[in-house]
C-alpha positions as CSV (number, residue, x, y, z in Angstrom):
1,X,-81.3,86.1,174.5
2,X,-79.2,84.1,172.2
3,X,-76.2,84.9,173.9
4,X,-77.6,83.2,176.8
5,X,-78.5,80.3,175.1
6,X,-75.1,80.1,173.1
7,X,-73.2,80.2,176.7
8,X,-74.2,76.6,177.5
9,X,-72.0,75.2,174.4
10,X,-68.9,77.1,175.4
11,X,-68.6,74.4,178.7
12,X,-69.3,71.2,176.5
13,X,-66.4,69.0,176.9
14,X,-65.7,66.6,174.0
15,X,-62.7,64.4,174.8
16,X,-59.9,63.6,172.3
17,X,-59.7,60.1,173.7
18,X,-63.1,58.6,172.6
19,X,-62.5,55.4,175.0
20,X,-63.7,58.0,177.8
21,X,-67.3,57.4,176.0
22,X,-67.3,53.7,177.0
23,X,-68.4,54.0,180.6
24,X,-71.2,56.5,179.7
25,X,-72.5,54.3,176.8
26,X,-72.4,51.3,179.2
27,X,-74.3,53.4,182.1
28,X,-77.0,54.6,179.4
29,X,-77.6,51.0,178.2
30,X,-77.9,49.7,181.7
31,X,-80.4,52.6,182.6
32,X,-82.4,52.2,179.3
33,X,-82.7,48.5,179.8
34,X,-83.8,49.3,183.5
35,X,-86.3,51.6,182.2
36,X,-87.9,49.2,179.5
37,X,-88.1,46.5,182.4
38,X,-89.8,48.9,184.7
39,X,-92.1,50.1,182.0
40,X,-93.2,46.5,181.1
41,X,-93.5,45.9,184.9
42,X,-95.8,48.9,185.1
43,X,-97.7,47.8,182.3
44,X,-98.2,44.2,183.2
45,X,-99.3,45.4,186.9
46,X,-101.9,47.9,185.6
47,X,-103.5,45.1,183.5
48,X,-103.7,42.8,186.4
49,X,-105.2,45.7,188.7
50,X,-107.8,46.5,186.1
51,X,-108.7,42.9,185.8
52,X,-109.2,42.6,189.6
53,X,-111.3,45.9,189.6
54,X,-113.3,44.6,187.0
55,X,-114.0,41.4,189.0
56,X,-114.7,43.2,192.0
57,X,-117.2,45.7,190.1
58,X,-118.9,42.4,188.6
59,X,-119.3,41.0,192.1
60,X,-120.6,44.2,193.3
61,X,-123.3,44.6,190.6
62,X,-124.3,41.0,190.7
63,X,-124.9,41.6,194.7
64,X,-127.0,44.7,194.0
65,X,-129.0,42.8,191.3
66,X,-129.8,40.0,193.8
67,X,-130.7,42.4,196.4
68,X,-133.0,44.4,194.4
69,X,-134.6,41.0,193.1
70,X,-135.2,40.2,196.7
71,X,-136.7,43.6,197.4
72,X,-139.2,43.6,194.4
73,X,-140.9,40.4,195.2
74,X,-141.6,41.3,198.9
75,X,-143.3,44.8,198.0
């Protein structure tokens, strides 16, 4: 089992010229920033959707309450 895990490290490439890391770092930074922006957008959208759902729920409950009040006096 340990031999299987250690085989993956045999094929790692560590360049002598460290400038080869620059494109990778730039790509990582761009992807990280996009992930943060997407997370914030999801969070804001979720909050807006929750507020809409709460508003709809309040309207439905108010309509039910009014409907029940109309039925009770007529009986």
